[in-house]
C-alpha positions as CSV (number, residue, x, y, z in Angstrom):
1,M,1.8,-13.4,-23.8
2,Y,3.2,-10.1,-24.9
3,K,-0.2,-8.7,-25.5
4,Y,-1.3,-9.8,-22.0
5,I,1.8,-8.2,-20.4
6,K,1.2,-5.0,-22.2
7,T,-2.3,-4.8,-20.6
8,L,-0.8,-5.0,-17.1
9,G,-0.1,-1.8,-15.3
10,P,-2.5,-0.2,-12.8
11,G,-2.9,-3.5,-10.9
12,L,0.9,-3.8,-10.4
13,L,1.0,-0.1,-9.4
14,F,-1.7,-1.0,-6.8
15,A,0.6,-3.8,-5.6
16,G,3.6,-1.5,-5.6
17,A,1.7,1.1,-3.4
18,A,0.2,-1.6,-1.1
19,I,3.3,-3.7,-0.5
20,G,5.3,-1.5,1.9
21,V,5.3,-1.2,5.7
22,S,2.3,-3.4,5.9
23,H,4.3,-6.3,4.4
24,L,7.9,-5.6,5.2
25,V,7.3,-4.6,8.8
26,Q,3.9,-5.8,9.9
27,S,3.7,-9.2,8.1
28,T,7.3,-10.0,9.2
29,R,6.4,-9.0,12.8
30,A,3.3,-11.2,12.6
31,G,5.4,-14.2,11.7
32,A,8.0,-13.3,14.3
33,D,5.5,-13.0,17.1
34,F,2.8,-15.6,16.1
35,D,4.5,-17.8,13.5
36,F,1.7,-18.7,11.0
37,G,-1.0,-18.1,13.6
38,L,-2.3,-14.9,12.0
39,L,-2.7,-16.3,8.5
40,W,-6.5,-16.1,9.1
41,A,-6.2,-12.3,9.6
42,L,-4.2,-11.9,6.4
43,L,-6.8,-13.8,4.3
44,L,-9.9,-12.3,6.0
45,V,-8.9,-8.7,5.6
46,H,-8.1,-9.3,1.9
47,L,-11.5,-10.9,1.4
48,F,-13.4,-8.1,3.0
49,K,-11.5,-5.3,1.3
50,Y,-11.4,-6.9,-2.1
51,P,-14.7,-5.5,-3.5
52,F,-14.0,-1.9,-2.6
53,F,-10.5,-1.9,-4.2
54,R,-11.9,-3.6,-7.3
55,Y,-14.7,-1.1,-7.8
56,G,-12.1,1.6,-8.6
57,P,-10.8,0.3,-11.9
58,E,-14.1,-1.4,-12.7
59,Y,-16.1,1.9,-12.4
60,T,-13.5,3.8,-14.4
61,M,-13.5,1.3,-17.3
62,A,-17.3,1.0,-17.3
63,T,-17.9,4.8,-17.4
64,G,-14.7,6.4,-18.8
65,E,-14.3,8.5,-15.7
66,C,-12.5,8.0,-12.4
67,L,-14.0,7.5,-8.9
68,L,-13.5,11.2,-8.1
69,D,-15.9,12.2,-10.9
70,G,-18.4,9.7,-9.4
71,Y,-17.8,11.2,-5.9
72,K,-18.7,14.6,-7.3
73,K,-21.9,13.2,-8.9
74,L,-22.9,11.7,-5.5
75,G,-22.4,15.2,-3.9
76,R,-19.8,17.9,-3.8
77,P,-19.4,17.6,0.0
78,I,-18.0,14.0,-0.5
79,L,-15.4,15.3,-2.9
80,I,-14.5,18.1,-0.4
81,A,-14.2,15.6,2.4
82,Y,-11.8,13.5,0.3
83,F,-9.7,16.6,-0.4
84,I,-9.4,17.5,3.3
85,L,-8.7,13.9,4.4
86,T,-6.0,13.4,1.8
87,F,-4.4,16.8,2.5
88,A,-4.4,15.9,6.3
89,T,-2.6,12.6,5.8
90,M,-0.5,12.6,2.6
91,F,2.6,14.5,4.1
92,T,3.1,12.2,7.1
93,I,2.5,9.1,5.1
94,Q,5.0,10.1,2.4
95,T,7.5,11.1,5.1
96,A,7.1,7.8,6.9
97,L,7.6,5.8,3.7
98,T,10.6,7.9,2.7
99,V,12.3,7.6,6.1
100,V,12.1,3.8,6.0
101,T,13.4,3.7,2.4
102,A,16.2,6.0,3.4
103,G,17.1,3.8,6.3
104,L,17.3,0.8,4.0
105,A,19.3,2.8,1.4
106,S,21.8,3.7,4.1
107,T,22.2,0.1,5.2
108,L,22.4,-1.2,1.6
109,F,24.5,1.5,-0.1
110,G,26.5,3.0,2.8
111,I,27.8,6.4,1.7
112,T,26.1,8.3,4.5
113,T,23.9,7.6,7.5
114,D,22.2,11.0,7.3
115,T,18.4,10.1,7.1
116,V,17.4,13.5,5.8
117,L,20.0,13.5,3.1
118,W,19.0,10.0,1.9
119,S,15.4,11.1,2.0
120,A,16.1,14.1,-0.1
121,I,18.0,11.9,-2.6
122,I,15.2,9.3,-2.8
123,T,12.6,12.0,-3.2
124,A,14.6,13.7,-6.0
125,V,15.1,10.4,-7.8
126,C,11.4,9.6,-7.6
127,M,10.5,13.1,-8.9
128,V,12.8,12.8,-11.9
129,I,11.4,9.4,-12.8
130,L,7.8,10.7,-12.5
131,L,8.2,14.1,-14.1
132,I,10.4,12.9,-17.1
133,G,8.9,9.5,-17.7
134,R,5.4,10.2,-16.6
135,Y,2.9,7.4,-16.3
136,K,4.4,5.2,-19.1
137,L,7.8,4.9,-17.3
138,L,6.2,4.3,-14.0
139,D,4.0,1.6,-15.6
140,N,7.0,-0.2,-17.2
141,L,9.2,0.2,-14.1
142,M,6.7,-1.3,-11.8
143,K,6.5,-4.5,-13.8
144,I,10.3,-4.9,-13.2
145,I,10.1,-3.9,-9.5
146,V,7.2,-6.3,-8.6
147,L,8.9,-9.2,-10.5
148,T,12.2,-8.4,-8.7
149,L,10.5,-8.2,-5.3
150,T,8.7,-11.5,-5.8
151,I,11.8,-13.4,-7.0
152,S,14.1,-12.1,-4.3
153,T,11.5,-12.7,-1.5
154,C,10.9,-16.3,-2.8
155,I,14.6,-17.0,-2.8
156,T,15.0,-15.7,0.7
157,V,12.1,-17.9,2.0
158,V,13.7,-20.9,0.3
159,L,17.0,-20.2,1.9
160,A,15.3,-19.8,5.3
161,V,13.5,-23.2,5.3
162,P,16.5,-25.4,6.0
163,D,17.9,-23.1,8.7
164,T,14.8,-22.9,10.9
165,T,15.6,-24.2,14.4
166,V,12.0,-24.5,15.8
167,S,9.0,-26.5,14.8
168,H,6.2,-24.6,13.0
169,T,2.5,-25.2,12.7
170,F,-0.4,-23.6,11.0
171,E,-2.5,-23.5,14.1
172,Q,-4.5,-20.3,14.0
173,V,-4.5,-18.0,17.1
174,L,-6.3,-15.0,18.5
175,P,-3.9,-12.8,20.5
176,K,-4.9,-12.6,24.2
177,S,-2.6,-9.8,25.5
178,A,-3.4,-6.1,25.1
179,A,-0.3,-5.6,23.1
180,G,-1.1,-8.6,20.9
181,M,-4.7,-7.3,20.2
182,A,-3.3,-3.8,19.5
183,F,-0.9,-5.3,16.9
184,L,-3.7,-7.4,15.3
185,I,-5.8,-4.2,14.9
186,A,-2.9,-2.3,13.3
187,Y,-2.0,-5.3,11.1
188,M,-5.5,-5.8,9.7
189,G,-6.1,-2.0,9.4
190,W,-3.1,-1.5,7.1
191,M,-3.2,-4.8,5.2
192,P,-2.9,-4.7,2.2
193,A,-3.4,-0.9,2.2
194,P,-5.8,1.9,3.1
195,L,-8.9,1.9,1.0
196,D,-8.3,5.3,-0.6
197,I,-5.8,3.5,-2.8
198,S,-8.9,2.5,-4.9
199,I,-9.0,6.1,-6.1
200,W,-5.3,6.0,-7.1
201,H,-6.0,2.8,-9.0
202,S,-8.9,4.5,-10.7
203,L,-6.7,7.3,-11.9
204,W,-3.9,4.9,-13.1
205,A,-6.6,3.0,-15.1
206,L,-7.6,6.3,-16.8
207,E,-3.9,6.8,-17.8
208,K,-3.6,3.2,-19.0
209,K,-6.6,3.8,-21.2
210,K,-4.7,6.7,-22.9
211,T,-1.8,4.4,-23.8
212,I,-4.0,1.4,-24.8
213,P,-7.3,2.6,-26.2
214,D,-8.9,-0.9,-26.2
215,Y,-8.1,-1.4,-22.5
216,S,-11.4,-2.8,-21.2
217,V,-13.3,-3.7,-18.0
218,K,-12.2,-7.3,-18.5
219,N,-8.5,-6.2,-18.8
220,S,-8.7,-3.9,-15.8
221,I,-10.2,-6.7,-13.5
222,S,-7.7,-9.2,-14.7
223,D,-4.9,-6.8,-14.1
224,F,-6.3,-5.9,-10.6
225,N,-6.7,-9.5,-9.6
226,L,-3.0,-10.2,-10.5
227,G,-1.9,-7.2,-8.4
228,F,-4.2,-8.0,-5.5
229,G,-3.2,-11.6,-5.6
230,S,0.5,-10.6,-5.4
231,T,-0.3,-8.6,-2.2
232,I,-1.7,-11.8,-0.6
233,I,1.3,-14.0,-1.8
234,L,3.9,-11.5,-0.6
235,G,2.1,-10.9,2.7
236,F,2.3,-14.7,3.3
237,L,6.0,-14.8,2.2
238,F,7.0,-12.0,4.6
239,M,5.0,-13.7,7.3
240,A,6.9,-17.0,6.5
241,L,10.2,-15.1,6.7
242,G,9.3,-13.7,10.1
243,G,8.2,-17.2,11.3
244,L,11.1,-19.2,9.9
245,V,13.9,-16.8,10.8
246,M,12.6,-14.9,13.9
247,F,9.9,-16.9,15.7
248,G,11.2,-18.2,19.0
249,S,14.5,-16.3,18.6
250,G,13.9,-14.1,21.6
251,E,14.9,-11.1,19.5
252,I,13.3,-7.8,20.7
253,F,12.4,-5.7,17.7
254,S,12.2,-1.9,17.6
255,T,8.8,-0.3,17.1
256,N,10.6,2.2,14.8
257,A,10.0,1.1,11.2
258,T,13.5,2.2,10.0
259,L,15.4,0.4,12.9
260,F,13.1,-2.6,12.5
261,S,14.0,-2.8,8.8
262,E,17.8,-2.7,9.6
263,Q,17.3,-5.3,12.3
264,L,15.4,-7.4,9.8
265,I,18.3,-7.4,7.3
266,S,20.9,-8.0,10.0
267,L,19.0,-10.9,11.5
268,Y,18.4,-12.6,8.2
269,T,22.1,-12.3,7.4
270,R,23.1,-13.7,10.8
271,N,20.8,-16.7,10.4
272,L,21.0,-17.3,6.7
273,G,24.6,-16.3,6.0
274,E,26.2,-13.4,4.0
275,A,25.3,-15.1,0.7
276,A,21.6,-14.3,1.4
277,Y,22.3,-10.7,2.2
278,I,21.9,-9.4,-1.4
279,F,18.5,-11.1,-1.9
280,I,17.2,-9.8,1.5
281,A,18.5,-6.3,0.9
282,I,17.0,-6.2,-2.6
283,A,13.7,-7.5,-1.4
284,A,13.5,-5.0,1.5
285,F,14.7,-2.0,-0.5
286,T,12.5,-2.8,-3.5
287,T,9.5,-3.1,-1.3
288,M,9.9,0.3,0.2
289,F,11.2,2.1,-2.9
290,S,8.2,0.9,-5.0
291,T,5.8,2.2,-2.3
292,T,7.5,5.6,-2.0
293,L,7.6,6.0,-5.8
294,T,3.9,5.1,-6.4
295,T,2.7,7.2,-3.4
296,L,4.7,10.2,-4.7
297,D,2.9,9.8,-8.0
298,A,-0.6,8.9,-6.6
299,S,-1.2,11.6,-4.0
300,P,-0.4,14.5,-6.4
301,R,-2.3,12.9,-9.2
302,A,-5.4,12.5,-6.9
303,M,-5.1,16.0,-5.5
304,S,-4.6,17.5,-9.0
305,Y,-7.7,15.8,-10.3
306,T,-9.7,16.8,-7.2
307,T,-8.5,20.4,-7.6
308,K,-9.7,20.5,-11.2
309,L,-13.1,19.1,-10.3
310,L,-13.6,21.5,-7.4
311,L,-12.5,24.6,-9.5
312,G,-14.3,23.4,-12.6
313,Q,-11.0,23.7,-14.7
314,K,-10.9,20.5,-16.7
315,D,-8.0,21.5,-18.9
316,R,-5.7,22.7,-16.1
317,Q,-2.9,20.4,-14.9
318,Y,-1.8,20.7,-11.2
319,Y,0.2,17.4,-11.0
320,A,3.7,19.0,-10.9
321,L,2.5,21.6,-8.5
322,W,1.1,19.1,-6.0
323,M,4.2,16.9,-6.4
324,A,6.3,19.9,-5.5
325,I,4.1,20.7,-2.5
326,L,4.2,17.1,-1.3
327,A,8.0,16.8,-1.7
328,T,8.6,20.1,0.0
329,G,6.3,19.2,2.9
330,T,8.0,15.8,3.3
331,I,11.5,17.3,3.6
332,A,10.2,20.1,5.9
333,I,8.7,17.5,8.3
334,L,12.0,15.6,8.3
335,L,14.0,18.8,9.0
336,F,11.7,20.5,11.6
337,F,9.3,17.9,13.0
338,L,11.2,14.6,13.0
339,S,10.9,14.5,16.8
340,E,7.1,14.7,16.5
341,M,7.0,12.1,13.7
342,K,5.4,9.4,15.8
343,T,2.5,11.7,16.8
344,L,2.0,12.8,13.2
345,I,2.0,9.2,12.0
346,D,-0.4,8.2,14.7
347,I,-2.9,10.9,13.5
348,A,-2.5,9.8,9.9
349,T,-3.0,6.1,11.0
350,I,-6.1,6.9,13.0
351,L,-7.6,8.8,10.1
352,S,-6.9,5.9,7.7
353,F,-8.6,3.5,10.1
354,V,-11.7,5.5,10.8
355,T,-12.2,6.6,7.2
356,A,-12.1,3.0,5.7
357,P,-15.9,2.6,6.1
358,F,-16.4,6.0,4.4
359,Y,-14.5,4.8,1.2
360,A,-16.1,1.4,1.3
361,I,-19.7,2.8,1.5
362,I,-19.1,5.5,-1.1
363,N,-17.5,3.1,-3.6
364,F,-20.2,0.5,-3.1
365,R,-23.0,3.1,-3.4
366,L,-21.4,4.5,-6.6
367,I,-20.9,1.1,-8.3
368,C,-24.6,0.2,-7.5
369,S,-26.0,3.6,-8.6
370,S,-27.5,4.7,-11.9
371,H,-24.1,6.4,-12.7
372,T,-22.7,2.9,-13.5
373,P,-24.1,1.0,-16.5
374,K,-26.4,-1.8,-15.4
375,Q,-24.3,-4.6,-16.9
376,Y,-21.3,-3.5,-14.7
377,R,-23.1,-3.3,-11.4
378,P,-22.1,-6.0,-8.9
379,G,-23.9,-9.4,-8.8
380,I,-25.4,-11.0,-5.7
381,L,-22.2,-12.6,-4.5
382,M,-20.2,-9.3,-4.7
383,K,-23.0,-7.5,-3.0
384,I,-23.0,-10.0,-0.1
385,V,-19.2,-9.8,0.3
386,S,-19.5,-6.0,0.1
387,W,-22.1,-5.8,2.9
388,L,-20.1,-8.2,5.0
389,G,-17.0,-6.0,4.3
390,I,-18.8,-2.8,5.4
391,I,-20.0,-4.4,8.6
392,F,-16.5,-5.7,9.2
393,L,-14.8,-2.3,8.6
394,V,-17.3,-0.4,10.6
395,G,-17.0,-2.8,13.6
396,F,-13.2,-2.8,13.1
397,S,-13.0,1.0,13.2
398,L,-15.2,1.2,16.4
399,W,-13.0,-1.6,17.9
400,Y,-9.9,0.4,17.1
401,I,-11.2,3.7,18.6
402,I,-12.4,1.9,21.8
403,T,-9.0,0.2,22.1
404,L,-7.1,3.4,21.4
405,F,-8.9,5.5,24.0
């Protein structure tokens, strides 16, 4: 058992990065508005995104290099496109995650209600963890965080079951209103996470290989499946919480992620009692802190590696520099552009939506290419699911653009 636990890491980091706003806010809202009626959407999007996330660690362990090396082999313009897309979105995404975490910290710990101050504190704490402990501390910390998140969320669901005041069914629905369809698109687009996280997972797998030399393709897939499975389970649990506690309550929820998170804790406490507060607060804060922490590690790690490849400087390290750039940009947005935050996030969201097919096609092309050893290329079943996934993501992106404009 100890040996198995020791091999875990990148998959749980994937879960930590994925389980954030998509679960705490979107899954809870799905349950609040549609009860269990969007369970089909939760399962379908996980099925169609599964291959493209899995190809990250699989390619890395099969070849000894990360996806970014493979992107360069497929063509330097692909790597440049990745660099530009990441630079265009990483600041607003990090800011959005930090703001939600700051709101929860304010609710949970008190001290001050200053969002910018809490954001600065959280960013500083995350930077200390990452710069001092490096990957090994992040790896070990995430095992504790994901376990804490799962246990606290399960306890909250169990507490919610006896207190539900309306009848619930598993009848599946397709939203009919414009607002309902818009929510469905956003829900499926961000569940469990944007596809570029496959690159982060690939980089974490490389780091894991340094700490455990015999870390294999089999280990990486097993680890990934555990992390990916946890995103499904927690997606369902947060949907259940929304349905059991909020469905039919008549509560009007804020579209602001921070205010929604505060409403979430307040409503749970009101319905389940003060005794449940600590479990709810821990579940909510752990969800967002884990995402903020892993994202602050992953974006600089990816940009550092991309910079080295583009400049041809294999021995140079840009990780600390990119982390400082990301942290500075995050705080600057909070200080000077907080009023434009919604517009900035909308731009980042749109880019994440429309670039999903790009990452899916490139990852699939790479894993099927001569750059991947033949024995590690996908079989017939994975190829079928991959093609269906690409069709789904392309159609989904077009649907999103048409609905948006």
